[in-house]
N, C-alpha and C positions, 0 to 999 in steps of 0.2 A: 275761390274768392268767397269772402265772408261778408254777410249782410247784417246790418243792425236795423231792425224794424222798430220804429218808435210809434207808439199809439198817439192819438190826438191829445190825450190827457198828459202824456209825458212831454209833449212839445209846448206846453204853456210857458210863456216867457215869465220869469219871476223877477225881472229887474237886474239880473246879474248875467255873467257870461255862461250861464248854465240854463238848461231847460229841465226843470223839476229834478235836479240832481244829476243830470247827464252833462258831463263836461263839454264845452263848446268844441274842443278838438275832436271829440268822438262824433259829434253831429257833423262837423265839417268833413271828416273822413267818410262818414256814411253818405253825405251829400255828394262828395267827389266820386265815390264808388258808384253811386246811383247814376250820376251824369255819364260816367264811362259806359255803364251798361246800356243806358238809353241811346248813346251814340252808336254803340255796336248794333243794337236792335234797329236803329234807323238805317244803318249801312246794309244790314241784312234785308230789310224791307225794300230798300232801293234795288238791291240785286235781284230779289224775287220779282219785283214789279217789271224790271227790264227783261228777265227771263220769260215772264208771262206774255209780255208784248212781243218778244221774239217768237215764241211759240204760236201766238195768235197770227202773226204775219206768215209764218211757215204753213199753218193750217189753211189760211186763205189762199196762199200760192198753190198748195196741193189741190185744194178744192177747185180752183180755176183751171189748173192743169188737167184735172180729172174731167171737168165739164167740157173743155176743149177736145180732149181725147174722145169722149163719148159722142160729141157732136160730129167729129171727124169720122168716127166709125159708122155712125148713123148715115152720114152723107155717102160714105163709100158703099154701104149696103143698098141704099136707094139707087145709086148709080148701077150697081151690079144687078139689081133685080129689075129695074125698069128698062125695057128695050127702047132703043132710040132709032 
């Protein structure tokens, strides 16, 4: 994919369908390409955010599971050690 980068100076409108000598179809093409790239970045960002949320939920689940297991083992040790 090829990008056309236009400086602020090159984008001054001069009263025609050109921006400082850059034909409008070139600007429209660059704008369209830029829009496609931004949409792809947005999609990737959404996917990464979902992945991070899923990982966070899995970490919480494992932490809770580990805490329950540790509490259960501690209770079992207390029962085994203390005579009744």
